[in-house]
C-alpha positions, 0 to 999 in steps of 0.5 A: 142343027150342027154337030157339036165337037167334044171338048179337046182333051189335054195330056200331061207331057211326058218328062224328057227321056234323058232326065232321071225322075226324082226318086219316090218320096224325094223332093230334093236332089241337090247336094244337101237336103232337109234334116241333115241329108245329102245326095248319095254321090256326095256321101260316097265321095266323103267316105272315099268310096268313089268320086261323085261322077263314078258314084253316079255311074255305079248307081246307074248300073245298079251297083250300089245298095243303101240299107240293103236296097238298090240305090236310086239316082239322086236320092238323099241319105242320112249319114248313118246309112249302110252303103254297099258296093258291088264287086263289079264296081270294086273290080273296075276301081282296082284297075285304075292307075295313078302315075307319077311324072317328073315333068320337064320344062316346056311341058304343060300339065293339062291340055296342049296350049301355044304349041307346047305338048301336054304331060300325058304325051310322056306317058308311054312305055319308053319313058317308064322309069327302068327302076319302077318295080310296081307290078303293073303292065302298061296298056293304052287303056290307062290313058283314058280319063288319066288327068293331072291332079294339080298343076305345074306351070310350064316353067316348073319341073318335078312331081306331077300326079296323073290319075284315073282314080277320082278318089285320088283327085279329090284327095289332092285337089278337092275343095276341102283338100289340105294336102301338103306340096313341097317345092325347092325354089331357086331365087334372085333378089331384085329388091323391088316389090311387084304389087301387080303380081297380087292380082294377076298371074300374068304380071310375073316376070318371064320365066326360064321358057323365055330364054333360060337366063336370069334377066336383069330386072333392076340395077342395085348399086350398078349391079345385076340382081343378086343371084348368089348368097341371096339369103344374106341380103334378103330381109328377115321381115320379108321371109316372115311375110312369105310365111304368112301375111300375103294376099293373092286375088284379094284373098289372104293366103293360108300360112306356108312353111318357108325356109332357106334350103341353101343360100340361093334356094328356098323350100316352100310347103303349101296347102293350097295351089293358086295359079303361079302362087309361089312366083307371085308370092316371091315377086311381092317381096322383091324376089324373082324365081329362076327355078322351081321344082316340086319334090313332094305331094303329101307323103309321096316323094319325087325321089330319084325319078329322072326328068321326063320319066314316070312310074306307077304309084304302088298299092302300098303308097298313100298320099 
């Protein structure tokens, strides 16, 4: 008679060590849950307490309480809960900086590309504006996680905001942001619409980085494109289209404020930021952009900040 082996036993595999378990009583860790609840990090971002990433970091460190109890990662909350932030989190946030740069031509906003340096390379003590009276001292740690909150393309100059503060980034470029951005745009009139610009940022004519001169695009009565007193020849109906009625990437654009600043320069105020938006808008109505400068973001003005220099956003300044 042979010995019988006992039946094998099976153990439930332990959850992966890097994956946080769903909190007790919770079955949903998505942004929105049942009965009007939402994920805690999203609620904190909505209240302007922190960015979502920052909120998760604080929750993981035990720095967040909900109705007096230490919060758990991924928990769902109702809008009426009381959220408390530990002083350590508040201190960490107070040390985050936001920097205003007058970006020059030939500099890219984000990562280096095609041999062009990124804007963050200019954030060095020697480039700080001498008239910056903000009570901050520059330290290399301020470059950590310092990212542009919005873009200016390589052929554009003016106000670029770089920040360590996720609340500022959300305010300026979050999915629900309606922050105004103001631009001064020097134009030439070609009289020929470029419909390809509606669906491709790459379809715009070369900018100043390709040679620094207004290129001849089409001959109008044997003359070059009109570069002086453009206002007198640009049809009012086309100005109305710039304000409202254009489409980019198969989507209608939000209404914009567009008016003549002087006979060769338009003033744009936008509340959205599609790639190369102003250049593409102009080419759809027969204009070519030959110079573009951002002069305002929300309530913060570029002012007298010199090209290539930067300053800190002061505590009293709000976008």
